[in-house]
N, CA, C and O atoms as a MOPAC input file, in Angstrom:
PM7 MOZYME 1SCF
protein

 N     34.83500 1   -80.11700 1    55.40000 1
 C     34.25800 1   -80.37800 1    54.10600 1
 C     33.33200 1   -81.58100 1    54.21500 1
 O     33.68400 1   -82.60200 1    54.80700 1
 N     32.16200 1   -81.44900 1    53.64400 1
 C     31.18100 1   -82.52800 1    53.67700 1
 C     31.00200 1   -83.05900 1    52.26300 1
 O     30.74600 1   -82.30300 1    51.32600 1
 N     31.14100 1   -84.36400 1    52.12700 1
 C     30.96300 1   -85.02100 1    50.83800 1
 C     29.63400 1   -85.76200 1    50.86900 1
 O     29.33500 1   -86.49100 1    51.81500 1
 N     28.84500 1   -85.56500 1    49.82100 1
 C     27.54900 1   -86.21600 1    49.70900 1
 C     27.54900 1   -87.02100 1    48.41600 1
 O     27.84800 1   -86.49200 1    47.34500 1
 N     27.21200 1   -88.30000 1    48.52400 1
 C     27.15100 1   -89.14400 1    47.33100 1
 C     25.73900 1   -89.67100 1    47.15200 1
 O     24.97300 1   -89.80800 1    48.10500 1
 N     25.42400 1   -89.96000 1    45.90500 1
 C     24.09400 1   -90.47500 1    45.58300 1
 C     24.22400 1   -91.71700 1    44.72000 1
 O     24.93500 1   -91.71800 1    43.71500 1
 N     23.54100 1   -92.75600 1    45.11400 1
 C     23.51300 1   -93.97900 1    44.30900 1
 C     22.62200 1   -93.80500 1    43.08500 1
 O     22.72400 1   -94.57500 1    42.13000 1
 N     21.76800 1   -92.82200 1    43.10500 1
 C     20.80000 1   -92.60700 1    42.02500 1
 C     21.32600 1   -91.71800 1    40.90500 1
 O     20.75500 1   -91.67900 1    39.81500 1
 N     22.41400 1   -91.00700 1    41.17900 1
 C     22.99000 1   -90.10400 1    40.17700 1
 C     23.53400 1   -90.97000 1    39.05600 1
 O     23.88400 1   -92.08800 1    39.43200 1
 N     23.66900 1   -90.73800 1    37.91100 1
 C     24.26300 1   -91.63500 1    36.90500 1
 C     25.76900 1   -91.61800 1    36.96200 1
 O     26.42600 1   -92.29800 1    36.17400 1
 N     26.33800 1   -90.84300 1    37.89300 1
 C     27.78900 1   -90.65700 1    38.00000 1
 C     28.34200 1   -91.64800 1    39.02100 1
 O     27.78400 1   -91.79200 1    40.11000 1
 N     29.44000 1   -92.33600 1    38.67600 1
 C     30.03500 1   -93.26400 1    39.64900 1
 C     30.39700 1   -92.54800 1    40.95400 1
 O     30.74600 1   -91.36800 1    40.94900 1
 N     30.31000 1   -93.26900 1    42.05500 1
 C     30.55200 1   -92.66600 1    43.37100 1
 C     31.96500 1   -92.10500 1    43.48200 1
 O     32.15000 1   -91.01900 1    44.03100 1
 N     32.96600 1   -92.82400 1    42.97100 1
 C     34.33900 1   -92.29800 1    43.06600 1
 C     34.46700 1   -90.97100 1    42.32700 1
 O     35.21900 1   -90.09100 1    42.74700 1
 N     33.72500 1   -90.82700 1    41.21500 1
 C     33.73900 1   -89.58400 1    40.43600 1
 C     33.07400 1   -88.46200 1    41.23400 1
 O     33.55000 1   -87.32700 1    41.21900 1
 N     31.97400 1   -88.77400 1    41.93100 1
 C     31.30000 1   -87.77400 1    42.76000 1
 C     32.24500 1   -87.26400 1    43.84900 1
 O     32.31800 1   -86.06200 1    44.10600 1
 N     32.96200 1   -88.18400 1    44.48000 1
 C     33.91500 1   -87.80100 1    45.52800 1
 C     34.99700 1   -86.90300 1    44.94500 1
 O     35.30300 1   -85.84700 1    45.49800 1
 N     35.57300 1   -87.32800 1    43.82600 1
 C     36.62600 1   -86.54000 1    43.16300 1
 C     36.15800 1   -85.12500 1    42.86300 1
 O     36.83600 1   -84.15200 1    43.19200 1
 N     34.99500 1   -85.02100 1    42.23600 1
 C     34.50800 1   -83.70700 1    41.81600 1
 C     34.23400 1   -82.80200 1    43.01300 1
 O     34.49300 1   -81.60100 1    42.94800 1
 N     33.71600 1   -83.35900 1    44.09600 1
 C     33.44600 1   -82.54600 1    45.28500 1
 C     34.73700 1   -82.08500 1    45.94800 1
 O     34.81000 1   -80.95800 1    46.43800 1
 N     35.74200 1   -82.93000 1    45.97100 1
 C     37.02900 1   -82.52700 1    46.54200 1
 C     37.67900 1   -81.46500 1    45.65800 1
 O     38.21400 1   -80.47800 1    46.16300 1
 N     37.63400 1   -81.66600 1    44.33700 1
 C     38.18400 1   -80.65300 1    43.42100 1
 C     37.47200 1   -79.31300 1    43.61700 1
 O     38.11300 1   -78.26400 1    43.68500 1
 N     36.14400 1   -79.36000 1    43.70700 1
 C     35.37700 1   -78.12400 1    43.89500 1
 C     35.78600 1   -77.42900 1    45.18800 1
 O     35.89500 1   -76.20400 1    45.22300 1
 N     36.01400 1   -78.20300 1    46.25500 1
 C     36.43400 1   -77.61600 1    47.53300 1
 C     37.82500 1   -77.00300 1    47.42000 1
 O     38.10500 1   -75.98800 1    48.05700 1
 N     38.69100 1   -77.60100 1    46.62400 1
 C     40.02700 1   -77.04500 1    46.41200 1
 C     39.93400 1   -75.76000 1    45.60600 1
 O     40.54300 1   -74.75400 1    45.97000 1
 N     39.17200 1   -75.78300 1    44.50500 1
 C     39.04700 1   -74.59200 1    43.66100 1
 C     38.37100 1   -73.44000 1    44.39500 1
 O     38.70100 1   -72.27700 1    44.16200 1
 N     37.43400 1   -73.75400 1    45.27300 1
 C     36.71900 1   -72.69800 1    46.00200 1
 C     37.53200 1   -72.14400 1    47.16700 1
 O     37.20000 1   -71.09500 1    47.71900 1
 N     38.59900 1   -72.85100 1    47.54000 1
 C     39.40900 1   -72.41000 1    48.67900 1
 C     38.96700 1   -73.01500 1    49.99500 1
 O     39.58000 1   -72.75300 1    51.03000 1
 N     37.91000 1   -73.82400 1    49.97700 1
 C     37.47300 1   -74.48600 1    51.20000 1
 C     38.56700 1   -75.43300 1    51.70400 1
 O     38.80600 1   -75.54000 1    52.90700 1
 N     39.22100 1   -76.11200 1    50.76800 1
 C     40.39600 1   -76.91700 1    51.09100 1
 C     41.61600 1   -76.16500 1    50.58400 1
 O     41.66000 1   -75.73100 1    49.43300 1
 N     42.59600 1   -76.01600 1    51.44900 1
 C     43.80000 1   -75.25400 1    51.09300 1
 C     45.02500 1   -76.15900 1    51.08400 1
 O     44.99800 1   -77.29600 1    51.55700 1
 N     46.08200 1   -75.61600 1    50.53400 1
 C     47.35600 1   -76.33400 1    50.49300 1
 C     47.70900 1   -76.89000 1    51.86700 1
 O     47.61000 1   -76.19200 1    52.87700 1
 N     48.11900 1   -78.14600 1    51.89200 1
 C     48.53900 1   -78.88000 1    53.09300 1
 C     47.40400 1   -79.29800 1    54.01500 1
 O     47.66500 1   -79.90900 1    55.05100 1
 N     46.15800 1   -78.99500 1    53.68000 1
 C     45.04300 1   -79.53100 1    54.47200 1
 C     45.05400 1   -81.04300 1    54.32300 1
 O     45.33300 1   -81.57300 1    53.24800 1
 N     44.74800 1   -81.72300 1    55.40700 1
 C     44.70300 1   -83.18100 1    55.37100 1
 C     43.27600 1   -83.63500 1    55.06800 1
 O     42.31300 1   -83.10700 1    55.62400 1
 N     43.15600 1   -84.61300 1    54.18800 1
 C     41.85600 1   -85.18200 1    53.86000 1
 C     41.56100 1   -86.32400 1    54.83000 1
 O     42.47500 1   -86.86300 1    55.45600 1
 N     40.29700 1   -86.68900 1    54.95400 1
 C     39.98300 1   -87.85500 1    55.78900 1
 C     40.72200 1   -89.07800 1    55.22700 1
 O     40.95700 1   -89.17300 1    54.02200 1
 N     41.07500 1   -89.98900 1    56.09900 1
 C     41.74100 1   -91.20000 1    55.61500 1
 C     40.78700 1   -91.96000 1    54.70500 1
 O     39.57100 1   -91.78200 1    54.76600 1
 N     41.35700 1   -92.80300 1    53.86700 1
 C     40.55400 1   -93.61700 1    52.95700 1
 C     39.54300 1   -94.44500 1    53.75000 1
 O     38.36700 1   -94.52400 1    53.39600 1
 N     40.02200 1   -95.05300 1    54.81700 1
 C     39.16600 1   -95.89400 1    55.66400 1
 C     38.05200 1   -95.05900 1    56.30400 1
 O     36.89100 1   -95.46800 1    56.31100 1
 N     38.41100 1   -93.88900 1    56.84000 1
 C     37.42200 1   -93.03900 1    57.51100 1
 C     36.37100 1   -92.53200 1    56.53000 1
 O     35.18000 1   -92.53400 1    56.84000 1
 N     36.80700 1   -92.09900 1    55.35100 1
 C     35.86000 1   -91.60000 1    54.35400 1
 C     34.90800 1   -92.71600 1    53.91700 1
 O     33.70400 1   -92.50000 1    53.77800 1
 N     35.46400 1   -93.90800 1    53.70300 1
 C     34.61700 1   -95.04800 1    53.32100 1
 C     33.58600 1   -95.34100 1    54.40600 1
 O     32.42000 1   -95.60800 1    54.11700 1
 N     34.03300 1   -95.28900 1    55.65300 1
 C     33.12300 1   -95.54900 1    56.77800 1
 C     32.04800 1   -94.45900 1    56.85500 1
 O     30.86400 1   -94.76300 1    56.99700 1
 N     32.45900 1   -93.19800 1    56.76300 1
 C     31.50900 1   -92.08600 1    56.85800 1
 C     30.45100 1   -92.13100 1    55.75300 1
 O     29.27600 1   -91.85200 1    55.99200 1
 N     30.89100 1   -92.48900 1    54.53300 1
 C     29.97600 1   -92.50400 1    53.39700 1
 C     29.27700 1   -93.85400 1    53.21800 1
 O     28.40400 1   -94.00900 1    52.36400 1
 N     29.68200 1   -94.83000 1    54.04600 1
 C     29.12000 1   -96.18200 1    53.96200 1
 C     29.31400 1   -96.77100 1    52.56700 1
 O     28.38700 1   -97.29700 1    51.95000 1
 N     30.56600 1   -96.66100 1    52.09400 1
 C     30.92600 1   -97.19000 1    50.78500 1
 C     32.19000 1   -98.03200 1    50.92400 1
 O     32.79300 1   -98.09400 1    51.99500 1
 N     32.57700 1   -98.66900 1    49.84700 1
 C     33.75100 1   -99.52600 1    49.82700 1
 C     35.04300 1   -98.69900 1    49.90200 1
 O     35.12500 1   -97.59600 1    49.36000 1
 N     36.04900 1   -99.26200 1    50.58900 1
 C     37.36100 1   -98.61200 1    50.61200 1
 C     37.97000 1   -98.57900 1    49.21600 1
 O     38.77200 1   -97.69700 1    48.90800 1
 N     37.60100 1   -99.52000 1    48.38700 1
 C     38.10600 1   -99.54100 1    47.00700 1
 C     37.64900 1   -98.28400 1    46.26300 1
 O     38.39700 1   -97.70700 1    45.47400 1
 N     36.41800 1   -97.87800 1    46.52600 1
 C     35.86300 1   -96.68100 1    45.87900 1
 C     36.61800 1   -95.43500 1    46.31500 1
 O     36.98300 1   -94.61400 1    45.47400 1
 N     36.86200 1   -95.27800 1    47.62000 1
 C     37.58800 1   -94.09200 1    48.09500 1
 C     39.04200 1   -94.13900 1    47.64200 1
 O     39.63700 1   -93.10300 1    47.34500 1
 N     39.61600 1   -95.34400 1    47.59000 1
 C     40.98900 1   -95.48500 1    47.10100 1
 C     41.07100 1   -95.02500 1    45.65200 1
 O     42.02500 1   -94.34800 1    45.26800 1
 N     40.08200 1   -95.38800 1    44.84900 1
 C     40.05700 1   -94.97900 1    43.44200 1
 C     39.95800 1   -93.45900 1    43.32600 1
 O     40.67100 1   -92.84800 1    42.53000 1
 N     39.07700 1   -92.85000 1    44.11600 1
 C     38.91300 1   -91.38800 1    44.06400 1
 C     40.20900 1   -90.69400 1    44.45000 1
 O     40.65600 1   -89.78500 1    43.75100 1
 N     40.81600 1   -91.11000 1    45.55300 1
 C     42.05800 1   -90.49000 1    46.00500 1
 C     43.19400 1   -90.74600 1    45.02100 1
 O     44.01900 1   -89.86600 1    44.77600 1
 N     43.23700 1   -91.95100 1    44.45800 1
 C     44.27100 1   -92.27300 1    43.47600 1
 C     44.17400 1   -91.38400 1    42.24800 1
 O     45.18200 1   -90.88000 1    41.75100 1
 N     42.95200 1   -91.19500 1    41.76200 1
 C     42.74400 1   -90.31400 1    40.60700 1
 C     43.12800 1   -88.87700 1    40.93700 1
 O     43.75900 1   -88.19800 1    40.12800 1
 N     42.74700 1   -88.41400 1    42.12800 1
 C     43.09200 1   -87.04300 1    42.53200 1
 C     44.60800 1   -86.86600 1    42.62600 1
 O     45.14200 1   -85.80700 1    42.29500 1
 N     45.28700 1   -87.91000 1    43.07800 1
 C     46.74700 1   -87.83400 1    43.16600 1
 C     47.35600 1   -87.80300 1    41.76000 1
 O     48.27100 1   -87.02100 1    41.50000 1
 N     46.86200 1   -88.63400 1    40.86800 1
 C     47.35300 1   -88.65200 1    39.48900 1
 C     47.12900 1   -87.31700 1    38.79700 1
 O     47.94800 1   -86.88400 1    37.98600 1
 N     46.02300 1   -86.67000 1    39.11800 1
 C     45.68600 1   -85.39400 1    38.49100 1
 C     46.39200 1   -84.21200 1    39.15000 1
 O     46.25300 1   -83.07700 1    38.69500 1
 N     47.14900 1   -84.47000 1    40.22100 1
 C     47.94400 1   -83.41800 1    40.84400 1
 C     47.21900 1   -82.57700 1    41.87800 1
 O     47.65400 1   -81.46400 1    42.17500 1
 N     46.12500 1   -83.07900 1    42.43200 1
 C     45.39000 1   -82.31900 1    43.43700 1
 C     45.82800 1   -82.65300 1    44.86100 1
 O     45.82400 1   -81.78900 1    45.73800 1
 N     46.20500 1   -83.91000 1    45.08300 1
 C     46.58800 1   -84.33300 1    46.42900 1
 C     47.84700 1   -85.19200 1    46.36000 1
 O     48.25100 1   -85.64300 1    45.28900 1
 N     48.44900 1   -85.40600 1    47.51000 1
 C     49.57400 1   -86.32900 1    47.61900 1
 C     49.30300 1   -87.24600 1    48.80000 1
 O     48.81600 1   -86.81300 1    49.84400 1
 N     49.62900 1   -88.53100 1    48.61500 1
 C     49.45700 1   -89.50900 1    49.68100 1
 C     50.81700 1   -89.73600 1    50.31700 1
 O     51.72400 1   -90.27200 1    49.68000 1
 N     50.96000 1   -89.33000 1    51.56500 1
 C     52.19900 1   -89.52500 1    52.29900 1
 C     52.03700 1   -90.79400 1    53.12600 1
 O     51.23300 1   -90.84600 1    54.05700 1
 N     52.80800 1   -91.81300 1    52.77300 1
 C     52.67100 1   -93.12300 1    53.42000 1
 C     52.71200 1   -92.98900 1    54.93900 1
 O     53.65100 1   -92.42000 1    55.49600 1
 N     51.69200 1   -93.51500 1    55.59800 1
 C     51.62000 1   -93.51200 1    57.05000 1
 C     51.14000 1   -92.21000 1    57.66200 1
 O     50.94100 1   -92.14000 1    58.87500 1
 N     50.95000 1   -91.17300 1    56.85300 1
 C     50.52900 1   -89.87500 1    57.38900 1
 C     49.19000 1   -89.41000 1    56.84700 1
 O     48.46100 1   -88.69600 1    57.53500 1
 N     48.85700 1   -89.80200 1    55.63100 1
 C     47.57400 1   -89.41000 1    55.06600 1
 C     47.70900 1   -88.69200 1    53.73800 1
 O     48.79400 1   -88.59400 1    53.16300 1
 N     46.59200 1   -88.19900 1    53.27500 1
 C     46.52500 1   -87.48000 1    52.00300 1
 C     46.39800 1   -85.98500 1    52.27200 1
 O     45.58900 1   -85.54500 1    53.08800 1
 N     47.22100 1   -85.22100 1    51.56200 1
 C     47.26800 1   -83.77700 1    51.74600 1
 C     46.97700 1   -83.06500 1    50.43000 1
 O     47.28900 1   -83.56900 1    49.35100 1
 N     46.37500 1   -81.89100 1    50.53900 1
 C     46.09900 1   -81.06300 1    49.37200 1
 C     47.40500 1   -80.42300 1    48.91300 1
 O     48.14500 1   -79.84500 1    49.70900 1
 N     47.67000 1   -80.53700 1    47.62000 1
 C     48.85800 1   -79.92200 1    47.03000 1
 C     48.57900 1   -78.45400 1    46.71900 1
 O     47.42100 1   -78.03900 1    46.67500 1
 N     49.63200 1   -77.66500 1    46.50400 1
 C     49.40400 1   -76.26400 1    46.09000 1
 C     48.57000 1   -76.23600 1    44.81500 1
 O     48.70000 1   -77.09600 1    43.94400 1
 N     47.71600 1   -75.23000 1    44.73200 1
 C     46.85400 1   -75.11000 1    43.55400 1
 C     47.67500 1   -74.86500 1    42.30400 1
 O     48.55000 1   -73.99900 1    42.27300 1
 N     47.38400 1   -75.62600 1    41.29800 1
 C     48.00800 1   -75.44000 1    40.00200 1
 C     47.27300 1   -74.27900 1    39.33400 1
 O     46.09500 1   -74.39600 1    38.99900 1
 N     47.97100 1   -73.15900 1    39.14100 1
 C     47.32300 1   -71.95500 1    38.60400 1
 C     46.72800 1   -72.19100 1    37.21900 1
 O     45.65500 1   -71.67400 1    36.90800 1
 N     47.41000 1   -72.95700 1    36.40000 1
 C     46.89800 1   -73.23700 1    35.05500 1
 C     45.62600 1   -74.07200 1    35.12800 1
 O     44.67100 1   -73.82900 1    34.39000 1
 N     45.62000 1   -75.05200 1    36.01700 1
 C     44.44100 1   -75.89900 1    36.19200 1
 C     43.27300 1   -75.09000 1    36.76000 1
 O     42.12800 1   -75.27600 1    36.34800 1
 N     43.56200 1   -74.19900 1    37.70000 1
 C     42.52000 1   -73.34200 1    38.26900 1
 C     41.93100 1   -72.43000 1    37.19500 1
 O     40.72300 1   -72.20000 1    37.15800 1
 N     42.79500 1   -71.91500 1    36.32600 1
 C     42.32900 1   -71.04900 1    35.23700 1
 C     41.43300 1   -71.83800 1    34.28100 1
 O     40.38100 1   -71.35200 1    33.86700 1
 N     41.85100 1   -73.05400 1    33.93600 1
 C     41.04300 1   -73.90900 1    33.06000 1
 C     39.67800 1   -74.19100 1    33.68600 1
 O     38.65900 1   -74.18900 1    32.99500 1
 N     39.66500 1   -74.43100 1    34.98800 1
 C     38.40600 1   -74.68100 1    35.68600 1
 C     37.50800 1   -73.44400 1    35.62400 1
 O     36.30600 1   -73.55700 1    35.38400 1
 N     38.09300 1   -72.27200 1    35.83900 1
 C     37.32100 1   -71.02500 1    35.78100 1
 C     36.76100 1   -70.80800 1    34.37700 1
 O     35.60100 1   -70.42900 1    34.22200 1
 N     37.58200 1   -71.04700 1    33.35600 1
 C     37.11200 1   -70.88500 1    31.98000 1
 C     35.98300 1   -71.86300 1    31.66200 1
 O     35.04200 1   -71.51700 1    30.94800 1
 N     36.07400 1   -73.06100 1    32.18300 1
 C     35.01300 1   -74.05000 1    31.97600 1
 C     33.69800 1   -73.56400 1    32.59600 1
 O     32.63700 1   -73.67500 1    31.98300 1
 N     33.78000 1   -73.02300 1    33.82200 1
 C     32.57300 1   -72.49100 1    34.47500 1
 C     31.98800 1   -71.33400 1    33.68000 1
 O     30.77100 1   -71.22400 1    33.53400 1
 N     32.85900 1   -70.47100 1    33.16600 1
 C     32.40600 1   -69.33100 1    32.36100 1
 C     31.71100 1   -69.81500 1    31.10400 1
 O     30.64700 1   -69.31100 1    30.74400 1
 N     32.31700 1   -70.80600 1    30.42400 1
 C     31.71000 1   -71.35100 1    29.21500 1
 C     30.33700 1   -71.95400 1    29.50000 1
 O     29.40600 1   -71.78600 1    28.71300 1
 N     30.21600 1   -72.65000 1    30.62000 1
 C     28.91700 1   -73.22100 1    30.98900 1
 C     27.88300 1   -72.12000 1    31.19800 1
 O     26.75900 1   -72.20900 1    30.70500 1
 N     28.27800 1   -71.07800 1    31.93800 1
 C     27.35800 1   -69.97100 1    32.21100 1
 C     26.97900 1   -69.21400 1    30.94700 1
 O     25.81300 1   -68.87800 1    30.73600 1
 N     27.96900 1   -68.95300 1    30.11300 1
 C     27.68400 1   -68.24500 1    28.86500 1
 C     26.83900 1   -69.10100 1    27.92400 1
 O     25.97900 1   -68.58700 1    27.20800 1
 N     27.08900 1   -70.40200 1    27.93200 1
 C     26.27700 1   -71.29700 1    27.09900 1
 C     24.80800 1   -71.22300 1    27.48200 1
 O     23.93000 1   -71.17500 1    26.62000 1
 N     24.55200 1   -71.21400 1    28.77700 1
 C     23.17000 1   -71.11600 1    29.25100 1
 C     22.58400 1   -69.74600 1    28.90300 1
 O     21.41900 1   -69.64700 1    28.51800 1
 N     23.38700 1   -68.69800 1    29.03800 1
 C     22.90800 1   -67.34800 1    28.71700 1
 C     22.60800 1   -67.21500 1    27.22500 1
 O     21.61100 1   -66.60200 1    26.84300 1
 N     23.46200 1   -67.78400 1    26.38900 1
 C     23.24600 1   -67.72800 1    24.93800 1
 C     21.97400 1   -68.48600 1    24.56600 1
 O     21.17800 1   -68.01100 1    23.75700 1
 N     21.78800 1   -69.64900 1    25.15200 1
 C     20.57900 1   -70.43100 1    24.86000 1
 C     19.33000 1   -69.65300 1    25.26200 1
 O     18.34000 1   -69.64600 1    24.52900 1
 N     19.37100 1   -68.99200 1    26.43100 1
 C     18.22200 1   -68.20100 1    26.88500 1
 C     17.98400 1   -67.01100 1    25.95400 1
 O     16.84200 1   -66.68400 1    25.62900 1
 N     19.06500 1   -66.37300 1    25.53500 1
 C     18.93800 1   -65.21700 1    24.63200 1
 C     18.32700 1   -65.63800 1    23.29900 1
 O     17.42100 1   -64.98200 1    22.78400 1
 N     18.83000 1   -66.73300 1    22.75100 1
 C     18.30200 1   -67.20500 1    21.45900 1
 C     16.83800 1   -67.60500 1    21.58000 1
 O     16.04700 1   -67.34900 1    20.67200 1
 N     16.47500 1   -68.22700 1    22.69000 1
 C     15.09300 1   -68.65500 1    22.90000 1
 C     14.14700 1   -67.46600 1    22.93500 1
 O     12.97900 1   -67.58500 1    22.56600 1
 N     14.64700 1   -66.32200 1    23.37600 1
 C     13.80800 1   -65.11800 1    23.47500 1
 C     14.01200 1   -64.15100 1    22.31400 1
 O     13.46000 1   -63.05100 1    22.31100 1
 N     14.80300 1   -64.56300 1    21.33000 1
 C     14.99100 1   -63.71600 1    20.14800 1
 C     15.93300 1   -62.55000 1    20.36100 1
 O     15.88600 1   -61.58300 1    19.60000 1
 N     16.77900 1   -62.60700 1    21.36000 1
 C     17.76100 1   -61.54800 1    21.60100 1
 C     18.84000 1   -61.66400 1    20.53000 1
 O     19.34900 1   -62.75500 1    20.27100 1
 N     19.18700 1   -60.54100 1    19.91100 1
 C     20.20000 1   -60.58100 1    18.85600 1
 C     21.60300 1   -60.67700 1    19.46400 1
 O     21.81400 1   -60.42500 1    20.65100 1
 N     22.53900 1   -61.04700 1    18.61000 1
 C     23.94200 1   -61.13900 1    19.02400 1
 C     24.42000 1   -59.79900 1    19.58300 1
 O     25.06100 1   -59.75100 1    20.63300 1
 N     24.10800 1   -58.72300 1    18.88400 1
 C     24.55800 1   -57.39200 1    19.32000 1
 C     23.91700 1   -57.00400 1    20.64800 1
 O     24.59100 1   -56.43300 1    21.50600 1
 N     22.63700 1   -57.29800 1    20.83800 1
 C     21.98700 1   -57.02100 1    22.12400 1
 C     22.65900 1   -57.81600 1    23.24500 1
 O     22.86100 1   -57.30800 1    24.34800 1
 N     22.99900 1   -59.05800 1    22.94500 1
 C     23.66100 1   -59.90900 1    23.92700 1
 C     25.02800 1   -59.32200 1    24.28700 1
 O     25.36500 1   -59.21700 1    25.46600 1
 N     25.80500 1   -58.94300 1    23.28900 1
 C     27.14800 1   -58.37400 1    23.51400 1
 C     27.04600 1   -57.05700 1    24.27300 1
 O     27.85700 1   -56.79100 1    25.15900 1
 N     26.06100 1   -56.23000 1    23.93600 1
 C     25.87300 1   -54.96100 1    24.65700 1
 C     25.59900 1   -55.22300 1    26.13400 1
 O     26.14400 1   -54.53700 1    26.99800 1
 N     24.75500 1   -56.21400 1    26.42800 1
 C     24.42000 1   -56.56400 1    27.81800 1
 C     25.66600 1   -57.08600 1    28.53300 1
 O     25.92300 1   -56.73200 1    29.68400 1
 N     26.43300 1   -57.92400 1    27.84800 1
 C     27.66800 1   -58.46200 1    28.42000 1
 C     28.64700 1   -57.33400 1    28.73100 1
 O     29.23400 1   -57.29600 1    29.81200 1
 N     28.82100 1   -56.42200 1    27.78400 1
 C     29.72100 1   -55.27600 1    28.01000 1
 C     29.24100 1   -54.41000 1    29.17000 1
 O     30.04300 1   -53.95200 1    29.98400 1
 N     27.94000 1   -54.18800 1    29.24200 1
 C     27.36700 1   -53.39100 1    30.32200 1
 C     27.67800 1   -54.03300 1    31.67500 1
 O     28.12200 1   -53.35600 1    32.60200 1
 N     27.44400 1   -55.33400 1    31.78100 1
 C     27.69600 1   -56.04200 1    33.03900 1
 C     29.18700 1   -56.05700 1    33.36900 1
 O     29.56300 1   -55.90900 1    34.53200 1
 N     30.03100 1   -56.23400 1    32.36800 1
 C     31.47800 1   -56.25000 1    32.58100 1
 C     31.93000 1   -54.88800 1    33.12600 1
 O     32.68700 1   -54.82200 1    34.09500 1
 N     31.47100 1   -53.83100 1    32.50900 1
 C     31.86000 1   -52.47600 1    32.93800 1
 C     31.25900 1   -52.12300 1    34.28500 1
 O     31.92400 1   -51.48500 1    35.10200 1
 N     30.03200 1   -52.51700 1    34.53800 1
 C     29.37100 1   -52.21700 1    35.81900 1
 C     30.13800 1   -52.86800 1    36.96600 1
 O     30.19800 1   -52.31500 1    38.06400 1
 N     30.71600 1   -54.02200 1    36.72400 1
 C     31.46200 1   -54.72200 1    37.75000 1
 C     32.79100 1   -54.03400 1    38.05000 1
 O     33.34900 1   -54.21600 1    39.13300 1
 N     33.30000 1   -53.25400 1    37.11300 1
 C     34.58000 1   -52.56400 1    37.29000 1
 C     34.45400 1   -51.24700 1    38.04900 1
 O     35.45400 1   -50.63300 1    38.42000 1
 N     33.23200 1   -50.82800 1    38.27000 1
 C     33.02500 1   -49.52300 1    38.93800 1
 C     33.13900 1   -49.62700 1    40.41900 1
 O     32.99200 1   -48.62600 1    41.12100 1

């Protein structure tokens, strides 16, 4: 897994790290019991403060994504199915929000939008 941070993004670096690790867990790139880079190693690789990586890992542990085993490292916990579902619903809402905005901008009616959605839903089931 490769983590990329930007000083120019308006998002704090620890938040960028957290979100990228969460995304890797949700996508399956990181699996249960995978070991994450040590706090020191990640800080060195990203050329950032150990305090920043400690904050990211601490937040991930509090949120139930990883566990820090003293002297052994940080490991990915089993995926929380409810949390994964919430993440999927959030992605769907984002995508549908963009689709609705595009439809409204082009004068597509609600019924035309629903018909297209139903068509795509059914086409995927074939």
